ROKETOR-853985 format. One record per residue (C-alpha): residue number from 1; residue in one letter; x negated, y negated, z negated. Coordinates in pm, 1 decimal. Example, Ala and Ser with C-alpha at 12.3 -4.5 7.8 and 13.67 -1.06 7.14 Angstrom:
# ROKETOR-853985
 num residu        u        v        w
   1      A  -1230.0    450.0   -780.0
   2      S  -1367.0    106.0   -714.0
***
This chain:
# ROKETOR-853985
 num residu        u        v        w
   1      X   -253.1   1554.3   -117.4
   2      X   -244.8   1819.8    156.8
   3      X     51.0   1991.3    -13.6
   4      X    245.5   1663.9    -11.0
   5      X    170.3   1640.2    361.9
   6      X    309.9   1990.6    421.5
   7      X    623.9   1904.4    223.5
   8      X    677.3   1584.7    424.8
   9      X    636.2   1767.8    758.7
  10      X    877.8   2039.7    643.8
  11      X   1140.4   1785.5    537.8
  12      X   1117.3   1601.4    869.2
  13      X   1150.0   1925.4   1070.4
  14      X   1438.3   2040.3    849.3
  15      X   1619.0   1708.4    893.1
  16      X   1561.9   1719.3   1268.9
  17      X   1710.2   2069.3   1281.0
  18      X   2018.0   1954.8   1089.6
  19      X   2063.2   1659.8   1323.9
  20      X   2065.3   1883.8   1629.0
  21      X   2299.4   2127.5   1453.6
  22      X   2543.3   1846.2   1376.7
  23      X   2569.3   1767.5   1746.8
  24      X   2725.7   2106.9   1823.8
  25      X   3100.2   2099.3   1769.7
  26      X   3316.5   2408.6   1811.9
  27      X   3667.2   2309.5   1928.9
  28      X   3967.7   2473.2   1766.5
  29      X   4173.0   2644.9   2039.0
  30      X   4505.3   2587.4   1862.4
  31      X   4460.1   2211.6   1830.5
  32      X   4635.2   1976.2   2064.2
  33      X   4390.0   1747.4   2239.6
  34      X   4447.9   1377.8   2174.1
  35      X   4313.3   1178.9   2474.4
  36      X   4250.5    874.1   2252.9
  37      X   4086.5   1058.3   1962.7
  38      X   3737.0   1031.6   2109.3
  39      X   3763.6    654.5   2149.4
  40      X   3897.1    613.1   1795.1
  41      X   3614.1    831.8   1662.9
  42      X   3350.1    632.0   1849.4
  43      X   3501.5    305.5   1732.0
  44      X   3500.2    425.9   1371.2
  45      X   3141.7    548.8   1405.5
  46      X   3029.3    215.4   1553.1
  47      X   3204.3     26.0   1272.9
  48      X   3033.0    247.8   1014.1
  49      X   2692.5    197.4   1174.6
  50      X   2723.9   -183.5   1171.8
  51      X   2853.6   -201.8    814.5
  52      X   2639.6   -442.7    613.7
  53      X   2488.1   -282.8    305.4
  54      X   2209.4   -380.3     67.4
  55      X   2033.5    -44.8    112.4
  56      X   1990.5    -83.5    488.8
  57      X   1644.0   -218.4    403.2
  58      X   1388.6     10.4    237.3
  59      X   1266.0    -61.6   -119.6
  60      X   1066.2   -379.3   -174.0
  61      X    720.3   -221.4   -176.5
  62      X    764.4    -47.2    157.0
  63      X    744.6   -204.4    503.8
  64      X    949.3     77.6    655.9
  65      X    994.5     75.7   1037.1
  66      X   1331.9    -38.9   1164.8
  67      X   1482.8   -222.0   1461.0
  68      X   1670.0   -548.2   1508.4
  69      X   1915.7   -670.0   1766.3
  70      X   1754.5   -753.9   2097.7
  71      X   1632.5  -1113.6   2103.2
  72      X   1675.7  -1166.2   1726.0
  73      X   1415.3  -1302.1   1481.9
  74      X   1366.9  -1204.9   1118.0
  75      X   1147.8  -1380.8    859.6
  76      X   1022.6  -1173.2    566.8
  77      X    837.2  -1289.8    252.4
  78      X    687.7  -1038.6      9.1
  79      X    495.0  -1038.7   -315.2
  80      X    300.6   -735.1   -431.8
  81      X    126.5   -732.3   -769.3
  82      X    -88.4   -455.7   -918.3
  83      X   -212.1   -460.5  -1277.1
  84      X   -515.1   -244.1  -1359.3
  85      X   -708.4   -176.0  -1677.3
  86      X   -931.6     90.3  -1829.2
  87      X  -1178.2    319.7  -1656.9
  88      X  -1119.8    663.2  -1509.7
  89      X  -1385.4    916.1  -1413.9
  90      X  -1189.8   1171.0  -1217.1
  91      X   -869.1   1209.2  -1418.2
  92      X  -1035.5   1145.8  -1754.7
  93      X  -1051.5    813.8  -1936.6
  94      X  -1393.3    661.0  -1988.0
  95      X  -1465.6    406.3  -2258.1
  96      X  -1603.3     65.5  -2167.0
  97      X  -1913.3    104.8  -2381.4
  98      X  -1964.8    458.2  -2258.6
  99      X  -2021.3    318.0  -1908.7
 100      X  -2236.8     22.4  -2011.6
 101      X  -2617.5     33.8  -2013.8
 102      X  -2793.5     63.0  -2350.5
 103      X  -3165.4    147.0  -2374.9
 104      X  -3114.7    366.4  -2682.1
 105      X  -2870.6    585.0  -2488.2
 106      X  -3101.9    633.2  -2192.3
 107      X  -3474.1    651.4  -2281.8
 108      X  -3571.9    657.4  -1913.2
 109      X  -3454.9    296.0  -1883.2
 110      X  -3680.5     16.3  -2005.8
 111      X  -3580.8   -339.7  -2076.2
 112      X  -3631.3   -576.5  -1781.7
 113      X  -3954.3   -774.2  -1776.1
 114      X  -3832.9  -1041.0  -1535.4
 115      X  -3519.3  -1242.8  -1478.8
 116      X  -3193.0  -1071.3  -1394.0
 117      X  -3102.6  -1379.5  -1191.4
 118      X  -3391.3  -1323.3   -950.7
 119      X  -3338.0   -949.6   -907.9
 120      X  -3620.1   -734.3   -777.4
 121      X  -3793.5   -436.7   -942.5
 122      X  -3753.3   -587.1  -1289.7
 123      X  -3384.3   -481.2  -1293.2
 124      X  -3351.3   -160.8  -1501.4
 125      X  -3293.9    160.3  -1310.0
 126      X  -3028.3    404.3  -1428.9
 127      X  -3094.8    773.2  -1461.3
 128      X  -2964.1   1004.7  -1189.5
 129      X  -2703.6   1167.2  -1415.9
 130      X  -2594.9    868.9  -1623.7
 131      X  -2323.6    605.8  -1598.1
 132      X  -2519.4    305.1  -1720.9
 133      X  -2425.4    -34.8  -1578.9
 134      X  -2497.2   -390.9  -1681.3
 135      X  -2126.6   -477.3  -1652.5
 136      X  -1795.5   -296.5  -1600.3
 137      X  -1438.9   -413.1  -1525.5
 138      X  -1192.8   -432.1  -1816.8
 139      X   -876.4   -545.7  -1636.7
 140      X   -772.7   -669.1  -1295.1
 141      X   -470.5   -830.4  -1130.6
 142      X   -442.4   -797.0   -752.6
 143      X   -174.5  -1008.6   -584.7
 144      X    -68.2  -1027.8   -220.3
 145      X    168.3  -1284.5    -67.3
 146      X    278.1  -1169.1    277.8
 147      X    468.2  -1366.2    539.5
 148      X    601.9  -1172.3    838.5
 149      X    789.2  -1265.7   1153.4
 150      X    972.9   -986.7   1338.4
 151      X   1130.8   -993.0   1682.5
 152      X   1360.9   -741.0   1852.0
 153      X   1227.7   -668.7   2200.8
 154      X   1509.0   -420.6   2265.6
 155      X   1768.3   -224.8   2068.9
 156      X   1496.4     34.6   1992.7
 157      X   1175.4   -168.1   1967.8
 158      X   1057.9   -448.3   1741.8
 159      X    725.0   -625.0   1690.9
 160      X    589.5   -782.9   1372.0
 161      X    322.9  -1043.7   1297.5
 162      X    205.1  -1058.7    934.7
 163      X    -23.9  -1299.7    748.0
 164      X   -132.1  -1195.5    395.7
 165      X   -277.4  -1422.0    129.5
 166      X   -475.5  -1237.3   -138.7
 167      X   -549.7  -1344.4   -495.5
 168      X   -766.1  -1135.5   -731.9
 169      X   -850.6  -1189.1  -1099.2
 170      X  -1074.4   -965.6  -1309.0
 171      X  -1209.4   -954.1  -1662.9
 172      X  -1561.3   -812.4  -1699.4
 173      X  -1745.2   -673.4  -2000.8
 174      X  -2125.0   -685.5  -2012.4
 175      X  -2382.0   -490.9  -2210.9
 176      X  -2441.1   -789.8  -2439.7
 177      X  -2071.0   -774.3  -2545.9
 178      X  -1980.9  -1079.7  -2338.5
 179      X  -1643.4  -1099.3  -2158.0
 180      X  -1599.1  -1316.4  -1853.3
 181      X  -1338.3  -1378.4  -1582.1
 182      X  -1404.3  -1331.4  -1211.5
 183      X  -1178.8  -1466.1   -935.4
 184      X  -1149.2  -1452.8   -557.3
 185      X   -884.2  -1514.1   -295.4
 186      X   -792.1  -1635.6     48.6
 187      X   -625.0  -1526.5    370.6
 188      X   -651.7  -1151.6    424.9
 189      X   -656.1   -952.2    747.9
 190      X   -378.9  -1065.2    984.6
 191      X   -192.3   -779.3   1155.2
 192      X     24.4   -724.9   1461.3
 193      X    238.7   -411.5   1484.5
 194      X    529.2   -254.5   1672.3
 195      X    793.3      1.6   1575.2
 196      X    988.7    210.3   1826.7
 197      X   1293.9    423.3   1753.9
 198      X   1228.3    747.4   1939.9
 199      X   1549.9    922.9   1838.5
 200      X   1891.6    826.6   1701.5
 201      X   2160.9   1083.4   1626.7
 202      X   2460.7    962.7   1428.9
 203      X   2306.0    805.3   1118.3
 204      X   1965.7    974.5   1157.5
 205      X   1674.2    777.7   1301.4
 206      X   1313.3    865.6   1381.5
 207      X   1045.4    599.5   1434.2
 208      X    690.4    570.9   1556.2
 209      X    492.2    262.5   1463.5
 210      X    145.8    137.5   1542.5
 211      X    -41.8   -174.6   1442.8
 212      X   -379.7   -337.0   1437.9
 213      X   -532.5   -569.6   1177.9
 214      X   -797.0   -825.5   1263.1
 215      X  -1100.5   -916.0   1046.7
 216      X   -972.2  -1260.6    947.3
 217      X  -1026.0  -1211.6    573.4
 218      X  -1354.6  -1306.2    408.6
 219      X  -1603.0  -1040.4    293.6
 220      X  -1850.7  -1292.3    146.6
 221      X  -1657.5  -1446.3   -144.1
 222      X  -1867.0  -1541.1   -445.4
 223      X  -1806.8  -1627.8   -809.8
 224      X  -1999.6  -1671.8  -1132.5
 225      X  -2081.4  -1347.2  -1314.1
 226      X  -2227.6  -1292.3  -1660.6
 227      X  -2606.0  -1237.3  -1659.8
 228      X  -2614.8  -1276.8  -1280.4
 229      X  -2503.9  -1632.6  -1199.8
 230      X  -2326.8  -1715.4   -873.7
 231      X  -2306.0  -1379.2   -697.7
 232      X  -2100.3  -1207.8   -431.0
 233      X  -1792.0  -1041.1   -581.3
 234      X  -1755.4   -660.2   -552.2
 235      X  -1601.6   -481.1   -254.7
 236      X  -1253.6   -452.1   -408.0
 237      X  -1243.7   -825.9   -482.1
 238      X  -1299.8   -936.1   -121.8
 239      X   -984.1  -1063.0     59.0
 240      X  -1075.1   -894.6    387.4
 241      X  -1234.3   -579.4    527.2
 242      X  -1449.9   -729.6    802.5
 243      X  -1336.9   -465.1   1052.9
 244      X  -1064.5   -404.3   1307.2
 245      X   -828.2   -148.4   1152.9
 246      X   -569.1     75.3   1320.1
 247      X   -230.0    127.7   1153.6
 248      X    -39.1    432.3   1287.5
 249      X    273.5    570.6   1121.8
 250      X    587.3    782.2   1154.2
 251      X    918.1    747.6    972.0
 252      X   1261.3    903.1    931.3
 253      X   1566.9    743.4    770.9
 254      X   1932.8    828.0    731.8
 255      X   2241.9    730.7    533.7
 256      X   2582.6    851.4    419.0
 257      X   2878.8    667.7    269.7
 258      X   2692.1    582.6    -51.8
 259      X   2335.1    706.0    -13.6
 260      X   2042.2    623.4    212.2
 261      X   1702.4    788.4    221.2
 262      X   1376.9    797.5    412.5
 263      X   1043.6    970.0    461.3
 264      X    730.0    818.7    606.8
 265      X    357.7    866.4    661.5
 266      X    111.8    584.6    735.4
 267      X   -262.4    542.8    771.9
 268      X   -512.7    258.1    771.2
 269      X   -804.9    370.2    987.7
 270      X  -1120.5    159.9    984.4
 271      X  -1330.9     97.3   1292.4
 272      X  -1710.5     57.2   1297.7
 273      X  -1907.0   -112.3   1018.7
 274      X  -1867.4   -484.3    957.3
 275      X  -2137.7   -752.0    968.1
 276      X  -2246.0   -657.9    614.9
 277      X  -2320.3   -300.1    727.5
 278      X  -2031.9   -113.3    564.3
 279      X  -1670.4    -20.9    621.2
 280      X  -1395.4     50.5    373.6
 281      X  -1264.8    406.0    347.6
 282      X   -957.9    517.2    542.5
 283      X   -625.0    508.3    356.0
 284      X   -350.6    771.3    396.4
 285      X     -7.1    719.4    245.7
 286      X    309.9    929.7    212.2
 287      X    643.8    784.2     98.5
 288      X    986.4    923.2     18.4
 289      X   1278.7    723.1   -118.6
 290      X   1648.2    744.2   -187.9
 291      X   1891.0    460.5   -257.4
 292      X   2246.3    449.1   -389.9
 293      X   2487.8    177.5   -280.8
 294      X   2660.8     65.1   -600.2
 295      X   2868.3   -182.8   -403.2
 296      X   2814.4   -318.3    -54.1
 297      X   2593.9   -604.0   -175.6
 298      X   2383.8   -415.4   -436.8
 299      X   2192.8    -88.4   -437.9
 300      X   1946.4     91.8   -664.0
 301      X   1650.1    294.3   -534.5
 302      X   1391.9    548.6   -646.1
 303      X   1066.1    594.1   -453.8
 304      X    767.0    824.8   -481.3
 305      X    444.3    750.1   -297.4
 306      X    115.0    936.1   -270.6
 307      X   -200.6    751.2   -162.0
 308      X   -545.3    885.9    -75.7
 309      X   -842.8    663.7      8.5
 310      X  -1203.4    743.6     99.6
 311      X  -1529.0    604.2    -34.0
 312      X  -1696.3    314.1    142.0
 313      X  -1929.2    409.8    426.9
 314      X  -2255.8    218.9    434.8
 315      X  -2355.3    -50.0    185.2
 316      X  -2371.2   -425.5    147.0
 317      X  -2736.5   -489.6     62.8
 318      X  -2648.8   -790.9   -154.9
 319      X  -2434.6   -581.5   -394.4
 320      X  -2650.6   -395.4   -647.6
 321      X  -2476.8    -67.1   -745.4
 322      X  -2679.1    -52.9  -1068.4
 323      X  -2519.3   -370.5  -1198.3
 324      X  -2151.0   -273.0  -1163.6
 325      X  -1977.4     52.2  -1058.1
 326      X  -1759.0   -158.5   -828.8
 327      X  -2073.3   -229.0   -625.1
 328      X  -2135.9    142.3   -572.0
 329      X  -1994.6    256.9   -233.2
 330      X  -1974.7    614.9   -365.6
 331      X  -1739.0    516.1   -650.1
 332      X  -1456.0    363.8   -444.3
 333      X  -1240.9    660.7   -333.8
 334      X   -960.6    845.6   -506.7
 335      X   -596.6    948.9   -490.7
 336      X   -286.3    844.9   -678.3
 337      X     86.4    926.6   -699.9
 338      X    335.6    658.3   -808.1
 339      X    702.2    648.1   -907.4
 340      X    898.1    324.1   -857.6
 341      X   1253.0    206.9   -930.7
 342      X   1408.7    -93.2   -758.1
 343      X   1718.5   -279.8   -648.9
 344      X   1823.9   -447.6   -323.2
 345      X   2081.7   -722.5   -288.5
 346      X   2275.8   -857.3      9.8
 347      X   2299.1  -1224.6    -88.3
 348      X   2453.6  -1330.6    239.5
 349      X   2517.1  -1180.0    581.1
 350      X   2168.6  -1296.9    681.4
 351      X   1980.5  -1298.8    348.3
 352      X   1848.1   -997.0    159.5
 353      X   1653.9   -980.7   -164.2
 354      X   1498.0   -693.2   -356.1
 355      X   1248.4   -597.5   -624.6
 356      X   1072.6   -282.1   -736.4
 357      X    856.0   -179.0  -1032.0
 358      X    664.5    136.0  -1114.5
 359      X    351.3    304.4  -1238.0
 360      X    132.9    604.4  -1150.2
 361      X    206.8    951.4  -1283.1
 362      X   -119.1   1090.4  -1140.6
 363      X   -461.9    935.7  -1072.9
 364      X   -794.9   1088.5   -976.9
 365      X  -1071.3    833.5   -912.2
 366      X  -1433.8    861.3   -804.7
 367      X  -1531.1    681.2  -1121.7
 368      X  -1607.1    513.1  -1331.9
 369      X  -1336.9    310.8  -1157.4
 370      X  -1068.9     76.9  -1288.6
 371      X   -730.6    250.1  -1314.1
 372      X   -388.7    139.6  -1191.2
 373      X   -135.2     72.9  -1466.9
 374      X    172.8    -98.6  -1320.6
 375      X    293.1   -245.0   -990.0
 376      X    567.5   -491.6   -903.8
 377      X    708.6   -583.1   -560.5
 378      X    953.8   -851.5   -444.8
 379      X   1091.0   -936.8   -100.8
 380      X   1333.1  -1186.0     52.5
 381      X   1439.1  -1161.1    415.5
 382      X   1626.4  -1401.4    640.3
 383      X   1786.9  -1292.1    969.3
 384      X   1782.3  -1571.5   1227.6
 385      X   2088.0  -1458.2   1425.1
***
């Protein structure tokens, strides 16, 4: 991850150097000066900058910073789906039954003498070096439906208000060979953010953005679980975080006659622990993308993203880490690199649509942890001019 950070910083500095170099023009002494050439050049540049193209918006899975006309509103609707299955311990696959608890595999564990529904000391204890759980995840679908409203404060600054709705579905496997579905959902953490264009040279733009998310999403969702009854769902199934989170970022974008590209770095920094005495790990994300304008109203894109996230700090006392690895705060972190291909469309002067699909080409998880398999993103945007 740190090497990807160095590469991103180098590319931004290199691009910045090229921008400044492009500003220096050496006049040819033999040329006759045309007093109207400058105005024609500026007019052509302005026309080029305001040309409507499908690739003026970043790929569907990326809320890349940008600006709108002063006083204008934009409505944005997005769907993000992530399909997960299988277990990873580090970068190695781990079988479902390898992670489940069986007395014959671990002699230090005795069968419970009481009821698993009541909890207490009768629940079997796993050995210090074993991965023995009463249940493990088999597959999971995480879906987010996000509605955003954006407003241009000035030609260089915009603000955004976003409301996410989260829906999670999971299939569990238990040590008695029973499979069962688990579900949760609801409004997630609402966020307010701002993006400011700090530099614009020709078709090169640099942005700073900062946001804050509020703890509006639930962290106490419950569902029926095999062998446990009506219990609180694991950390990764909760719609919210329960904390105020800070969302800083930096971005660079540019374009030519047919191509557009961008680089960005973002973070999701958690504040103090929530009411259940834990906080999710910080998330750090790097993105790079390039798009090709096939025609003015359609473009194709390729994006690579790298994501790193920490373990959970603290612990929810009502989630028993011996029952499910998803309840273990020390088995939540990891890093992943994804490759995604997408298309954007300019349906109308004020309507844009795009989709994107991809999968990881690298994963390293503090497992056993359920692994990402595929992801799919869709957006539709309406400019209220």
